[in-house]
MIBAMAR-579126 format. One record per residue: x, y, z of N, C-alpha, C, O in turn; residue in three letters. Coordinates in steps of 0.02 Angstrom, whole numbers, padded with zeros to 5 digits, always signed. Example, Ala and Ser with C-alpha at 12.3 -4.5 7.8 and 13.67 -1.06 7.14 Angstrom:
// MIBAMAR-579126
+00660-00284+00390+00615-00225+00390+00660-00165+00390+00712-00166+00423ala +00642-00112+00354+00684-00053+00357+00645+00002+00394+00670+00057+00402ser 
***
This chain:
// MIBAMAR-579126
+02106-00040+00489+02113+00033+00491+02110+00061+00418+02138+00031+00373met +02078+00116+00409+02071+00146+00343+02136+00174+00320+02178+00195+00360ala +02146+00174+00254+02206+00204+00225+02199+00279+00228+02144+00306+00233ser +02256+00313+00224+02255+00387+00224+02214+00413+00167+02176+00461+00177phe +02219+00384+00108+02183+00409+00049+02107+00402+00060+02069+00447+00043glu +02086+00346+00087+02014+00335+00102+01990+00387+00153+01937+00416+00145asp +02030+00398+00205+02015+00449+00257+02010+00516+00225+01963+00553+00238phe +02058+00534+00184+02059+00601+00151+01997+00609+00106+01966+00663+00106ala +01978+00559+00069+01917+00563+00027+01857+00576+00070+01816+00619+00055asn +01850+00539+00124+01792+00545+00169+01790+00615+00202+01737+00647+00205glu +01847+00637+00226+01847+00704+00259+01835+00760+00210+01800+00808+00226glu +01865+00756+00148+01854+00806+00097+01782+00810+00081+01755+00865+00073ala +01748+00754+00075+01677+00752+00058+01637+00785+00113+01593+00825+00098thr +01651+00770+00176+01616+00802+00230+01622+00877+00232+01572+00913+00241lys +01684+00901+00222+01697+00972+00225+01664+01007+00167+01632+01059+00176val +01669+00981+00107+01640+01012+00048+01564+01020+00054+01536+01072+00038leu +01532+00966+00079+01459+00967+00087+01441+01018+00141+01392+01055+00134ile +01479+01020+00195+01465+01068+00249+01474+01140+00224+01438+01185+00247glu +01521+01150+00177+01530+01217+00149+01476+01237+00100+01475+01293+00075leu +01431+01189+00087+01374+01206+00042+01389+01198-00032+01350+01220-00074gly +01445+01166-00050+01463+01156-00118+01420+01097-00146+01423+01041-00121ile +01381+01111-00197+01334+01060-00223+01371+00999-00250+01415+01006-00293pro +01354+00940-00226+01388+00878-00243+01372+00857-00314+01407+00813-00341ala +01323+00884-00345+01303+00865-00412+01346+00900-00468+01341+00884-00527asn +01388+00946-00446+01426+00984-00493+01495+00951-00509+01526+00921-00465leu +01517+00956-00569+01581+00929-00588+01639+00961-00548+01687+00927-00531gln +01632+01025-00534+01683+01059-00492+01692+01031-00423+01747+01031-00395gly +01638+01006-00396+01638+00975-00329+01685+00914-00333+01729+00905-00291tyr +01676+00872-00385+01719+00811-00390+01793+00830-00403+01839+00799-00377arg +01802+00882-00443+01872+00904-00456+01903+00932-00390+01961+00917-00375phe +01865+00969-00352+01892+00996-00289+01913+00938-00242+01966+00939-00212leu +01868+00889-00237+01882+00834-00191+01945+00796-00215+01987+00776-00174arg +01952+00786-00281+02013+00751-00306+02074+00793-00292+02125+00766-00271glu +02071+00860-00304+02128+00903-00290+02148+00901-00217+02207+00897-00200cys +02097+00904-00172+02111+00904-00102+02145+00839-00081+02192+00840-00041ile +02122+00783-00107+02153+00719-00089+02225+00717-00117+02270+00695-00081val +02236+00740-00178+02302+00740-00207+02350+00782-00165+02408+00762-00155gln +02327+00839-00142+02368+00885-00102+02380+00856-00033+02434+00864-00005val +02330+00822-00005+02339+00787+00059+02390+00734+00055+02428+00723+00102ser +02392+00698-00002+02440+00645-00011+02511+00672-00028+02561+00642-00010leu +02514+00730-00062+02577+00758-00083+02574+00834-00083+02554+00865-00132asn +02594+00864-00027+02587+00938-00021+02627+00976-00075+02613+01034-00087ser +02677+00945-00106+02714+00980-00159+02670+01000-00217+02688+01046-00254asp +02614+00967-00225+02567+00984-00278+02542+01055-00275+02523+01085-00325met +02542+01082-00214+02520+01152-00204+02565+01204-00237+02544+01260-00252leu +02628+01185-00247+02676+01233-00278+02661+01246-00350+02677+01300-00375arg +02630+01199-00385+02615+01203-00456+02543+01186-00471+02528+01140-00508asn +02499+01225-00440+02428+01211-00449+02405+01214-00521+02373+01168-00546val +02421+01267-00553+02396+01277-00623+02437+01241-00675+02413+01227-00730thr +02499+01225-00659+02543+01193-00707+02543+01115-00700+02557+01079-00748lys +02528+01090-00639+02531+01018-00627+02464+00991-00602+02436+00946-00633val +02439+01017-00547+02380+00988-00514+02317+00988-00559+02287+00936-00569leu +02298+01046-00586+02240+01052-00626+02246+01010-00691+02199+00974-00709tyr +02303+01015-00725+02309+00973-00784+02308+00896-00771+02285+00856-00812pro +02334+00877-00711+02334+00805-00693+02260+00782-00684+02241+00728-00707thr +02220+00821-00650+02151+00803-00640+02113+00807-00709+02070+00765-00724ile +02130+00858-00748+02097+00866-00813+02112+00807-00859+02068+00783-00895gly +02174+00786-00859+02194+00729-00902+02155+00667-00885+02136+00629-00929lys +02144+00656-00822+02105+00599-00798+02034+00598-00824+02003+00546-00831lys +02007+00661-00838+01938+00669-00862+01935+00693-00934+01882+00714-00958his +01991+00691-00970+01994+00714-01039+01972+00785-01046+01934+00802-01091asn +01996+00828-01000+01981+00900-01001+02045+00939-00991+02096+00912-00969leu +02043+01003-01008+02103+01044-00995+02104+01068-00923+02053+01067-00889ser +02164+01088-00900+02168+01115-00832+02124+01176-00820+02099+01188-00765gly +02116+01217-00876+02074+01275-00870+02002+01258-00857+01968+01294-00820gly +01977+01205-00885+01908+01182-00874+01901+01160-00803+01851+01175-00770val +01951+01124-00778+01950+01101-00709+01947+01160-00662+01907+01161-00615val +01990+01210-00674+01993+01270-00630+01925+01306-00631+01900+01324-00578glu +01897+01317-00689+01834+01353-00696+01777+01317-00663+01734+01348-00631arg +01776+01251-00671+01723+01210-00640+01726+01216-00564+01674+01223-00531ser +01786+01214-00536+01793+01220-00464+01775+01291-00442+01744+01299-00389met +01793+01342-00480+01775+01408-00461+01700+01418-00458+01674+01450-00413arg +01665+01389-00507+01592+01394-00510+01562+01361-00448+01516+01388-00416his +01587+01301-00431+01563+01263-00372+01574+01302-00308+01529+01307-00267ala +01635+01332-00300+01649+01369-00240+01610+01433-00236+01592+01454-00181thr +01595+01465-00294+01553+01525-00296+01484+01509-00267+01458+01546-00226asp +01454+01453-00288+01389+01434-00263+01389+01418-00189+01344+01439-00152leu +01442+01380-00167+01446+01363-00096+01456+01428-00053+01426+01435+00000gly +01499+01472-00076+01511+01533-00037+01448+01578-00035+01434+01610+00016phe +01411+01578-00089+01350+01616-00092+01298+01589-00041+01262+01627-00009phe +01296+01522-00034+01247+01489+00010+01268+01494+00083+01227+01510+00125lys +01328+01482+00098+01349+01475+00170+01400+01527+00193+01408+01536+00254thr +01433+01561+00149+01485+01609+00168+01546+01573+00196+01591+01605+00223gly +01548+01506+00188+01604+01464+00211+01618+01474+00286+01675+01469+00309phe +01564+01489+00324+01574+01500+00396+01600+01438+00431+01635+01445+00481lys +01585+01379+00406+01609+01320+00440+01686+01311+00436+01714+01270+00473ser +01719+01347+00392+01792+01344+00392+01819+01370+00459+01872+01348+00483leu +01783+01417+00488+01803+01446+00552+01803+01394+00607+01848+01394+00649cys +01755+01350+00607+01752+01299+00662+01811+01250+00657+01835+01225+00708lys +01834+01236+00596+01888+01188+00588+01955+01218+00614+01999+01181+00634tyr +01962+01284+00613+02026+01314+00632+02019+01361+00692+02067+01395+00710phe +01959+01363+00723+01949+01401+00784+01961+01476+00776+01988+01509+00820gly +01939+01503+00719+01948+01574+00703+01880+01609+00701+01828+01577+00695ile +01880+01673+00706+01821+01713+00704+01787+01709+00638+01820+01705+00586ser +01720+01710+00638+01682+01711+00574+01695+01773+00534+01684+01774+00473glu +01719+01826+00567+01737+01887+00529+01796+01877+00485+01808+01916+00439asn +01835+01823+00499+01893+01809+00459+01876+01795+00386+01913+01813+00340phe +01819+01760+00376+01801+01740+00307+01754+01795+00277+01693+01788+00275val +01785+01848+00255+01746+01903+00224+01744+01895+00148+01697+01916+00114lys +01796+01864+00121+01800+01854+00050+01809+01781+00032+01840+01742+00069phe +01782+01763-00025+01788+01694-00047+01861+01678-00059+01895+01715-00094lys +01884+01622-00031+01954+01604-00044+01963+01577-00116+01916+01552-00146pro +02023+01583-00141+02037+01555-00208+02033+01479-00206+02031+01450-00152ser +02031+01449-00262+02031+01376-00266+02089+01348-00228+02080+01304-00186asn +02150+01372-00242+02210+01345-00209+02210+01356-00136+02233+01313-00099ser +02184+01414-00113+02179+01428-00041+02132+01377-00007+02148+01349+00046glu +02077+01367-00038+02027+01319-00011+02055+01249-00011+02046+01214+00039leu +02087+01228-00062+02117+01163-00066+02169+01155-00010+02170+01104+00025ile +02211+01206-00004+02266+01202+00047+02237+01198+00119+02262+01158+00159ala +02186+01237+00134+02157+01239+00201+02124+01172+00216+02133+01146+00271val +02086+01145+00170+02051+01080+00182+02102+01024+00187+02095+00980+00229ile +02153+01025+00145+02205+00974+00147+02242+00975+00214+02258+00922+00242ala +02254+01036+00239+02288+01043+00306+02240+01016+00361+02264+00983+00407glu +02176+01028+00357+02129+01002+00404+02130+00925+00403+02129+00894+00456his +02132+00896+00346+02135+00824+00338+02198+00795+00368+02195+00744+00403ile +02254+00825+00356+02317+00801+00384+02316+00803+00460+02339+00756+00493thr +02290+00857+00488+02288+00864+00560+02240+00813+00589+02256+00781+00640ile +02181+00803+00558+02131+00756+00584+02159+00684+00579+02148+00643+00624ala +02194+00669+00525+02222+00603+00516+02275+00589+00569+02278+00533+00596ala +02318+00638+00585+02369+00630+00635+02338+00616+00704+02361+00574+00743asn +02284+00654+00717+02251+00645+00782+02220+00573+00788+02215+00546+00843lys +02201+00545+00731+02171+00477+00733+02225+00423+00724+02210+00363+00725lys +02288+00444+00716+02342+00395+00707+02346+00366+00636+02377+00313+00625gly +02316+00398+00591+02319+00375+00519+02376+00411+00485+02377+00473+00480ile +02423+00373+00462+02485+00403+00435+02483+00400+00359+02459+00351+00330lys +02508+00453+00329+02516+00457+00256+02580+00422+00240+02631+00433+00273asn +02580+00380+00189+02638+00339+00170+02694+00383+00143+02753+00365+00146lys +02675+00440+00116+02727+00482+00081+02759+00532+00129+02803+00570+00108gln 
***
């Protein structure tokens, strides 16, 4: 059976690609890492700019601000291409719901929640 972290990585990749976020961008990789971190430890959402972004930045020898800006650029492109309509299918909501591009932290939280729900349905448990 796959570990929760492997499952989270795979699901985050699927969702980000479906949202139209270009996989060749640095922000795509940062988003995926943030989503996996939040899936593993939801407390990270409380301190996105003070803890999560700097943690990812430190891993890549960058500041948290660069991480945030890279992700914002990637989400801007994805939202421009698809309007993030596929978010609606994951949560069974109307496409009219997604009128504005969600913030980085909102997007991370929504995808992390999707991963947690999908993992529970498959019987994959998070160790934490």
